[in-house]
N, C-alpha and C positions, 0 to 999 in steps of 0.2 A: 503918796500921791496915787490916785485911782487911774486905772487904764483909760477910762473915759476922758479924764483930764489931760492925759498924755496925748490922746488923739486930737483933742480940741486945740492944744498948743501947736501940734504939728500942722493941723489944718490951717490955723491962722498964719503960720510961718510960710507954708508952701502954696497957699491959694492963688497967688499971682503967677505961679509957674504953669498954670493950665488955663486955656481959653474955653474949655468944655463947660457947658451949662451945669452939668452935674459930674464933677470929677471923681466921684465915688471913692473918697479917701478911705483907706483901710489900714488898721494897725496890724502889721504882719508879725512883729516880734518886739518884745520889750524885756530888757535885762537891766536890773538895778546893780550897779557896781558899787558895793558897799564901801570899799576902801577909798574910792574917788567921790562918792556921794553923787553919782551921775547916772541918769537913765540913758541907756543906749537903745535906741528904738529904730525899727525899720517901718517905713510907711510907704504904701503904694497909692497911686492915683492915675487917672486916665488923662491922656493928652491926645490931641488930634494927630493922626498919622499923616505926616507931610512927606513921607518917603514911599509913596505908593508905586507899584511897578508900572512900567509904561504899557500902553495899549497892546503892544506886540507880545508882552509876557503876561498879561492879565489872565489869560486862559490857563496858564501853567501855575500861577501863584495866587493864593487867596488874597483878596484885597480887604483889609480890615480898616474901618473908619477910625479906630482908636488904638492906642498902644498903652500898656500899663507900665508906668515908670516906678522904680523903687529907689528910695533915698534913705540914707542912714543919718539920724540926728542924735546929738547928745544934749540932754536937758539937765541943767543943774538944779540945786535945791531951791533956787529963787524962781523956778519955772521959766528960765531963760534958755533959749537954744544957743549953745556955746560952740557947736560945730555942725557943719552940713557937709556930708560926704557922699561920694558916688557909692552905689551899692550894686554888686554883681550877685545875682541870686543863684549863680551856678555853684 
């Protein structure tokens, strides 16, 4: 499978998770696990920042309109997403 195909599969699976007009999907990582015949991929995309600081703190903290979310997916040989996991980039 090509990396472009992996990104397309991930975009199709995750597109409903963002209300942003252009969620800017990015393939951050892709590892093929030969023994399991599964692609383990990390994809990022933009979502609206609904947790903005209050007016009192807005001068102290930057106010971003969007946040970048990271998700880990596993894709099998049939191009099916078989797991959807939280991903901590730390």
